FIDREN-524185 format. One line per 4 residues: their letters; for each residue x, y, z of C-alpha. Coordinates in nm, 2 decimals, m for minus. Example, Ala and Ser with C-alpha at 12.3 -4.5 7.8 and 13.67 -1.06 7.14 Angstrom:
! residues 2
as = 1.23/m0.45/0.78; 1.37/m0.11/0.71
This chain:
! residues 549
xxxx = 7.20/7.15/7.38; 7.45/7.12/7.66; 7.31/7.02/8.00; 7.52/7.19/8.28
xxxx = 7.39/6.94/8.54; 7.52/6.64/8.33; 7.86/6.80/8.29; 7.88/6.88/8.66
xxxx = 7.79/6.52/8.74; 8.06/6.40/8.50; 8.33/6.61/8.66; 8.23/6.52/9.02
xxxx = 8.09/6.16/9.02; 8.31/5.85/8.96; 8.14/5.53/8.83; 8.02/5.28/9.09
xxxx = 7.81/5.31/9.40; 7.65/5.65/9.47; 7.38/5.80/9.70; 7.12/6.01/9.52
xxxx = 7.11/6.24/9.82; 7.48/6.32/9.78; 7.44/6.38/9.40; 7.15/6.61/9.47
xxxx = 7.37/6.83/9.70; 7.64/6.85/9.43; 7.39/6.95/9.17; 7.21/7.18/9.40
xxxx = 6.88/7.01/9.31; 6.61/6.83/9.52; 6.63/6.45/9.55; 6.32/6.42/9.33
xxxx = 6.46/6.64/9.06; 6.79/6.45/9.07; 6.62/6.11/9.03; 6.43/6.25/8.73
xxxx = 6.75/6.38/8.58; 6.94/6.05/8.63; 6.65/5.85/8.47; 6.65/6.10/8.18
xxxx = 7.02/6.06/8.12; 6.99/5.68/8.14; 6.73/5.69/7.86; 6.95/5.92/7.65
xxxx = 7.24/5.68/7.67; 7.48/5.89/7.87; 7.48/5.67/8.18; 7.34/5.34/8.31
xxxx = 7.17/5.40/8.64; 7.03/5.14/8.88; 6.83/5.29/9.17; 6.91/5.15/9.52
xxxx = 6.61/5.00/9.70; 6.50/5.19/10.01; 6.60/5.53/10.15; 6.97/5.58/10.20
xxxx = 7.07/5.27/10.00; 7.34/5.31/9.74; 7.26/5.32/9.37; 7.49/5.22/9.08
xxxx = 7.61/5.47/8.82; 7.82/5.39/8.52; 7.93/5.62/8.23; 7.85/5.50/7.88
xxxx = 7.97/5.81/7.69; 8.24/6.07/7.75; 8.03/6.37/7.82; 8.31/6.62/7.85
xxxx = 8.47/6.52/7.52; 8.14/6.54/7.33; 8.06/6.87/7.50; 8.40/7.00/7.42
xxxx = 8.35/6.92/7.05; 8.01/7.10/7.06; 8.18/7.40/7.22; 8.44/7.42/6.94
xxxx = 8.18/7.38/6.67; 7.98/7.68/6.81; 8.30/7.88/6.84; 8.39/7.80/6.48
xxxx = 8.04/7.92/6.38; 8.11/8.25/6.55; 7.85/8.22/6.83; 8.09/8.41/7.07
xxxx = 7.84/8.52/7.33; 7.68/8.18/7.35; 8.02/8.01/7.38; 8.12/8.26/7.65
xxxx = 7.83/8.14/7.87; 7.95/7.78/7.82; 8.29/7.87/7.97; 8.11/7.93/8.30
xxxx = 8.01/7.56/8.32; 8.20/7.32/8.55; 8.46/7.17/8.32; 8.76/6.97/8.44
xxxx = 9.07/7.19/8.48; 9.25/7.06/8.18; 8.95/7.09/7.95; 8.87/7.44/8.07
xxxx = 9.23/7.55/7.99; 9.20/7.41/7.63; 8.87/7.58/7.58; 8.98/7.92/7.72
xxxx = 9.29/7.90/7.49; 9.07/7.84/7.19; 8.83/8.11/7.30; 9.12/8.35/7.36
xxxx = 9.22/8.34/6.99; 8.89/8.50/6.90; 8.96/8.80/7.12; 9.15/9.11/7.00
xxxx = 9.11/9.30/6.68; 8.92/9.16/6.38; 8.93/9.32/6.03; 8.63/9.17/5.84
xxxx = 8.35/9.40/5.73; 8.42/9.61/6.04; 8.72/9.69/6.25; 8.62/9.52/6.57
xxxx = 8.79/9.48/6.91; 8.67/9.21/7.15; 8.75/9.24/7.52; 8.69/8.99/7.80
xxxx = 8.44/9.12/8.07; 8.44/8.95/8.41; 8.12/9.13/8.54; 7.83/9.31/8.37
xxxx = 7.85/9.69/8.40; 7.67/9.81/8.70; 7.53/10.12/8.52; 7.55/10.33/8.21
xxxx = 7.41/10.64/8.38; 7.66/10.91/8.45; 7.51/11.01/8.78; 7.52/10.65/8.91
xxxx = 7.87/10.57/8.80; 8.05/10.51/9.13; 8.27/10.22/9.02; 8.57/10.25/8.77
xxxx = 8.44/9.97/8.55; 8.12/10.16/8.47; 8.31/10.49/8.46; 8.53/10.36/8.18
xxxx = 8.23/10.28/7.97; 8.07/10.62/8.04; 8.39/10.79/7.93; 8.34/10.65/7.58
xxxx = 7.96/10.72/7.56; 7.94/11.08/7.69; 8.12/11.41/7.69; 8.17/11.69/7.95
xxxx = 8.17/12.06/7.88; 8.54/12.08/7.98; 8.84/11.84/8.04; 9.06/11.86/8.35
xxxx = 9.41/11.72/8.28; 9.66/11.57/8.52; 9.87/11.89/8.52; 9.56/12.10/8.62
xxxx = 9.50/12.25/8.27; 9.13/12.29/8.18; 9.06/12.26/7.81; 8.74/12.28/7.60
xxxx = 8.52/11.98/7.52; 8.15/12.05/7.46; 8.21/12.41/7.55; 8.44/12.59/7.30
xxxx = 8.52/12.87/7.54; 8.39/13.04/7.87; 8.40/13.35/8.08; 8.47/13.31/8.45
xxxx = 8.50/13.52/8.76; 8.44/13.47/9.13; 8.06/13.51/9.10; 7.96/13.34/8.77
xxxx = 8.07/13.11/8.48; 7.93/13.15/8.13; 7.98/12.86/7.89; 7.97/12.90/7.52
xxxx = 7.87/12.56/7.36; 7.99/12.41/7.03; 7.74/12.42/6.74; 7.58/12.11/6.58
xxxx = 7.69/11.86/6.84; 7.47/11.55/6.79; 7.33/11.31/7.04; 7.34/10.95/6.95
xxxx = 6.98/10.97/6.81; 7.09/11.24/6.57; 6.92/11.53/6.76; 7.13/11.84/6.81
xxxx = 7.25/11.93/7.16; 7.10/12.25/7.30; 7.18/12.47/7.60; 6.87/12.34/7.77
xxxx = 7.01/11.99/7.76; 7.32/12.11/7.95; 7.11/12.31/8.19; 6.89/12.00/8.27
xxxx = 7.20/11.78/8.32; 7.35/12.02/8.57; 7.02/12.07/8.75; 6.98/11.70/8.79
xxxx = 7.33/11.66/8.93; 7.27/11.95/9.17; 6.95/11.78/9.30; 7.11/11.44/9.33
xxxx = 7.17/11.34/9.69; 7.53/11.22/9.61; 7.64/11.55/9.46; 7.42/11.81/9.62
xxxx = 7.69/11.92/9.87; 7.94/11.98/9.58; 7.68/12.20/9.41; 7.58/12.40/9.72
xxxx = 7.77/12.72/9.61; 7.58/12.73/9.28; 7.25/12.91/9.31; 7.15/12.97/8.94
xxxx = 7.17/12.74/8.64; 7.02/12.89/8.33; 7.05/12.95/7.95; 7.03/13.33/7.88
xxxx = 7.08/13.27/7.50; 7.10/12.99/7.25; 7.41/12.77/7.31; 7.49/12.97/7.63
xxxx = 7.48/12.83/7.98; 7.53/13.05/8.29; 7.60/12.94/8.64; 7.59/13.18/8.93
xxxx = 7.76/13.14/9.27; 7.74/13.47/9.47; 7.95/13.34/9.76; 8.22/13.21/9.53
xxxx = 8.31/12.86/9.40; 8.68/12.80/9.34; 8.63/12.46/9.18; 8.34/12.52/8.94
xxxx = 8.53/12.43/8.62; 8.68/12.12/8.79; 8.34/12.01/8.90; 8.21/12.03/8.55
xxxx = 8.50/11.81/8.42; 8.39/11.51/8.63; 8.26/11.20/8.44; 7.95/11.23/8.66
xxxx = 7.89/11.57/8.50; 7.87/11.42/8.15; 7.60/11.57/7.94; 7.31/11.34/7.85
xxxx = 6.94/11.35/7.77; 6.66/11.09/7.80; 6.45/10.99/7.51; 6.19/10.71/7.51
xxxx = 6.33/10.57/7.83; 6.69/10.56/7.70; 6.99/10.77/7.78; 7.16/10.95/7.50
xxxx = 7.52/11.08/7.50; 7.74/11.26/7.25; 8.05/11.04/7.28; 8.26/10.87/7.02
xxxx = 8.08/10.54/7.07; 7.71/10.47/7.13; 7.57/10.18/7.33; 7.45/9.92/7.07
xxxx = 7.38/9.64/7.32; 7.41/9.58/7.69; 7.31/9.24/7.83; 7.42/8.97/8.08
xxxx = 7.63/8.81/7.80; 7.79/9.11/7.63; 7.81/9.49/7.59; 7.86/9.64/7.25
xxxx = 7.99/9.99/7.16; 7.96/10.11/6.80; 8.14/10.41/6.66; 7.92/10.72/6.63
xxxx = 7.98/10.85/6.28; 7.83/11.20/6.36; 8.08/11.25/6.66; 8.18/11.61/6.68
xxxx = 8.54/11.51/6.77; 8.77/11.27/6.60; 8.57/10.96/6.50; 8.70/10.64/6.66
xxxx = 8.92/10.43/6.43; 8.75/10.12/6.56; 8.40/10.05/6.43; 8.29/9.83/6.72
xxxx = 8.41/9.72/7.07; 8.25/9.41/7.22; 8.28/9.32/7.59; 8.21/8.95/7.63
xxxx = 8.13/8.78/7.97; 8.40/8.53/8.06; 8.51/8.34/8.38; 8.72/8.51/8.64
xxxx = 9.03/8.30/8.56; 9.03/8.40/8.19; 9.36/8.54/8.09; 9.32/8.89/7.95
xxxx = 9.54/8.94/7.64; 9.43/9.14/7.33; 9.54/8.96/7.02; 9.50/9.09/6.66
xxxx = 9.32/8.92/6.39; 9.44/8.56/6.31; 9.71/8.59/6.57; 9.82/8.31/6.81
xxxx = 9.98/8.30/7.15; 10.32/8.31/6.98; 10.27/8.67/6.87; 10.47/8.92/7.07
xxxx = 10.28/9.13/7.32; 10.36/9.46/7.49; 10.27/9.50/7.85; 10.10/9.83/7.92
xxxx = 10.12/9.94/8.29; 9.89/10.19/8.45; 9.83/10.30/8.81; 9.53/10.12/8.94
xxxx = 9.49/10.33/9.25; 9.55/10.26/9.62; 9.40/10.07/9.91; 9.32/10.22/10.25
xxxx = 9.19/10.08/10.58; 8.89/10.28/10.70; 8.83/10.27/11.08; 8.47/10.33/11.20
xxxx = 8.47/10.50/11.54; 8.09/10.55/11.54; 7.97/10.19/11.61; 7.96/10.22/11.99
xxxx = 8.24/9.96/12.01; 8.61/9.94/12.09; 8.70/10.12/11.77; 8.57/10.44/11.92
xxxx = 8.88/10.45/12.14; 9.18/10.62/11.98; 9.42/10.38/12.15; 9.25/10.09/11.99
xxxx = 9.27/10.25/11.64; 9.63/10.35/11.70; 9.73/10.00/11.80; 9.57/9.85/11.48
xxxx = 9.73/10.13/11.28; 10.07/10.03/11.43; 10.01/9.66/11.33; 9.93/9.76/10.98
xxxx = 10.23/9.99/10.95; 10.46/9.70/11.08; 10.33/9.45/10.82; 10.21/9.63/10.50
xxxx = 10.56/9.59/10.34; 10.47/9.22/10.32; 10.17/9.27/10.09; 10.37/9.21/9.76
xxxx = 10.39/8.84/9.87; 10.01/8.83/9.87; 9.98/8.98/9.53; 10.27/9.08/9.30
xxxx = 10.06/9.37/9.16; 10.04/9.55/9.49; 10.30/9.71/9.72; 10.29/9.85/10.07
xxxx = 10.19/10.21/10.09; 10.37/10.39/10.37; 10.28/10.74/10.25; 9.91/10.82/10.16
xxxx = 9.65/10.87/9.89; 9.84/11.13/9.68; 10.11/10.98/9.47; 10.42/11.20/9.46
xxxx = 10.28/11.43/9.73; 10.21/11.22/10.04; 10.50/11.19/10.28; 10.64/10.87/10.42
xxxx = 10.56/10.83/10.79; 10.60/10.57/11.06; 10.41/10.46/11.37; 10.57/10.43/11.72
xxxx = 10.54/10.11/11.92; 10.25/10.14/12.16; 10.12/9.90/12.43; 9.83/9.67/12.35
xxxx = 9.50/9.82/12.47; 9.21/9.62/12.62; 8.97/9.47/12.37; 8.63/9.40/12.51
xxxx = 8.47/9.23/12.20; 8.55/9.10/11.85; 8.62/9.35/11.58; 8.38/9.33/11.28
xxxx = 8.55/9.34/10.93; 8.37/9.37/10.60; 8.50/9.29/10.25; 8.40/9.28/9.89
xxxx = 8.53/9.04/9.62; 8.82/9.26/9.50; 8.95/9.31/9.86; 8.92/8.95/9.96
xxxx = 9.29/8.87/9.95; 9.41/9.17/10.14; 9.12/9.15/10.39; 9.21/8.79/10.48
xxxx = 9.57/8.89/10.50; 9.49/9.17/10.74; 9.26/8.94/10.94; 9.55/8.69/10.99
xxxx = 9.78/8.97/11.11; 9.53/9.10/11.36; 9.46/8.75/11.49; 9.83/8.69/11.53
xxxx = 9.82/8.99/11.76; 9.54/8.81/11.96; 9.26/9.04/11.83; 8.94/8.85/11.77
xxxx = 8.79/8.92/11.42; 8.45/8.85/11.28; 8.44/8.88/10.90; 8.15/8.95/10.67
xxxx = 8.13/8.96/10.29; 7.91/9.21/10.12; 7.83/9.24/9.75; 8.01/9.49/9.53
xxxx = 7.68/9.65/9.45; 7.61/9.70/9.83; 7.95/9.85/9.88; 7.89/10.10/9.60
xxxx = 7.53/10.19/9.63; 7.46/10.13/10.00; 7.75/10.31/10.18; 7.56/10.31/10.52
xxxx = 7.61/9.93/10.51; 7.97/10.01/10.61; 7.86/10.15/10.94; 7.79/9.79/11.05
xxxx = 8.16/9.72/11.05; 8.45/9.84/11.27; 8.69/9.84/10.98; 8.72/9.76/10.61
xxxx = 8.96/9.79/10.32; 8.86/10.02/10.04; 9.02/10.05/9.69; 9.02/10.38/9.51
xxxx = 9.13/10.49/9.17; 9.14/10.86/9.09; 9.00/10.99/8.76; 9.30/11.18/8.60
xxxx = 9.36/11.48/8.81; 9.44/11.37/9.17; 9.42/11.72/9.31; 9.04/11.75/9.24
xxxx = 8.99/11.37/9.28; 9.10/11.38/9.64; 8.85/11.66/9.72; 8.58/11.46/9.54
xxxx = 8.69/11.15/9.74; 8.62/11.35/10.06; 8.30/11.51/9.95; 8.08/11.28/9.73
xxxx = 7.85/11.05/9.92; 7.95/10.74/9.73; 8.29/10.76/9.91; 8.34/10.56/10.23
xxxx = 8.51/10.87/10.38; 8.16/11.03/10.40; 8.11/10.81/10.70; 8.38/11.01/10.87
xxxx = 8.33/11.36/10.72; 7.96/11.37/10.80; 8.03/11.31/11.17; 8.36/11.48/11.24
xxxx = 8.34/11.85/11.30; 8.71/11.90/11.25; 8.69/11.74/10.91; 8.39/11.94/10.81
xxxx = 8.57/12.26/10.90; 8.87/12.15/10.68; 8.64/12.07/10.38; 8.46/12.40/10.41
xxxx = 8.79/12.58/10.36; 8.82/12.46/10.00; 8.55/12.71/9.89; 8.79/12.99/9.97
xxxx = 9.13/12.84/9.87; 9.24/12.88/9.50; 9.25/12.55/9.33; 9.62/12.57/9.27
xxxx = 9.68/12.58/9.64; 9.45/12.28/9.73; 9.73/12.03/9.78; 9.85/12.20/10.10
xxxx = 9.50/12.15/10.24; 9.50/11.79/10.12; 9.82/11.72/10.31; 9.67/11.88/10.62
xxxx = 9.36/11.66/10.60; 9.56/11.35/10.53; 9.78/11.41/10.83; 9.46/11.45/11.04
xxxx = 9.31/11.12/10.92; 9.64/10.94/10.98; 9.69/11.10/11.32; 9.35/11.00/11.43
xxxx = 9.40/10.65/11.29; 9.08/10.69/11.08; 9.21/10.64/10.73; 9.52/10.42/10.70
xxxx = 9.72/10.38/10.38; 9.77/10.02/10.29; 9.88/9.95/9.94; 9.94/10.09/9.59
xxxx = 9.83/9.87/9.29; 9.94/9.85/8.93; 9.75/9.70/8.63; 9.97/9.53/8.36
xxxx = 9.77/9.44/8.05; 9.93/9.25/7.76; 9.84/9.39/7.41; 9.93/9.25/7.08
xxxx = 10.21/9.46/6.92; 9.98/9.52/6.63; 9.75/9.75/6.85; 9.86/10.11/6.81
xxxx = 9.81/10.43/7.01; 9.75/10.27/7.35; 9.68/10.57/7.57; 9.59/10.55/7.93
xxxx = 9.31/10.79/8.03; 9.03/10.79/8.29; 9.08/10.57/8.59; 9.39/10.39/8.44
xxxx = 9.19/10.25/8.15; 9.28/10.26/7.78; 9.11/10.53/7.57; 8.92/10.32/7.32
xxxx = 8.85/10.62/7.09; 9.22/10.64/7.01; 9.30/10.27/6.94; 9.38/10.14/6.59
xxxx = 9.53/9.84/6.44; 9.83/9.83/6.20; 9.71/9.63/5.90; 9.93/9.36/5.75
x = 10.10/9.48/5.43
């Protein structure tokens, strides 16, 4: 068994004089634990260790065996034996740079498509999925998983078309919607979906704090007949079909403490080490051509390339590019600080506008956004030069891991303008599930990816309480009035209202466009039918591999 403390010691401690106290800090152990470890490794023949006499005196450490080489051989043996998830954990240990590169290359060759007893695709995973519950999916990583596990009653396409999914047809007017559900749709436990399952899903979404405002126009959710669901909205609801197309409106039921969906894959395993999706053979739609998809936990620096079976790094790849959303700077005027003054927000807005074209130097995947949140619709704008206002205190900035680069870039630009900045890191989970944490900051960068249809996604971005814009919309009477207007505007005319709101947010220097971002994923040329779907991710249900002939 590999001892991570011994490997860390090997990569950090040179032979000769050492202080046990220093070694303890490097290993993040107590001095007593460290001495015990050193004596243990001495007995096992890894090192020779002579303890210094007296507190603070140097001890002598010499290496008798090459720990990293022996551990590397053990790693490769486990990899050869097919213990992929165990090996993936070993990649997280503290190897030297050269060794880690070799191990990741060897590990990489096991990813991609495998045709053995099953057609299997293995995908690197940098973080465990936050949730598999549709109502809690507020991040795109989890949403991509949920898109493969569940279905919605209808699908909303990028071009505004609404097509059947679990409902085969519907009747709709300005007071009610009647859905007619498909027959013999099976949940992942084999039970057949009933109208009551759909009614229960919708009622739970309506009661959920994050979506209650979206569902306010709907007063009745019932099943008047088998496989029929009726929703009533006496005051009108112009977006009812679009609402039911959201991933968060996916149909599910609970059984023995587990969530069941109807999607093309079912969740076979979900742990800290890996997540496994298996094809659902009773799927009502087109059965996935892959039998199994495995997400394996890997280090952040792992290079994501999807190779086919028995392929090497010499195999040609195709780079698939997808929009990965946009970044905005959200200003918080409600902290009883300088940011409450419009002239302060405008000045920072001006600084951002003057420098955001430089962002591609920070990260080649991003480019400065001088327009807005709606690609192809938002208009280019500029900020006038304005005098520097008086700052009475430091501005507080927050960031999460994925905005670290851009946040520190913005911090540097503001400090160059003699603005004092205090910076705080919060966890991704806090940013997603504790939005009020954002009220403790004056400004922060938020990255957003729209689902498929940006017309409805922008409205959802304004309205759902996972969104950071809720910090503004809940407290700004003008914004609330704008958002109420949507109930009476036909969906096809919503973009005009979007533009009006975007101009207001920019004019008040509350929501500042910062960057666009692209994802470029290399795939082996043997992978077929790579189709970008929800949130810029590949649709796993459509993938297949061209066999060797």
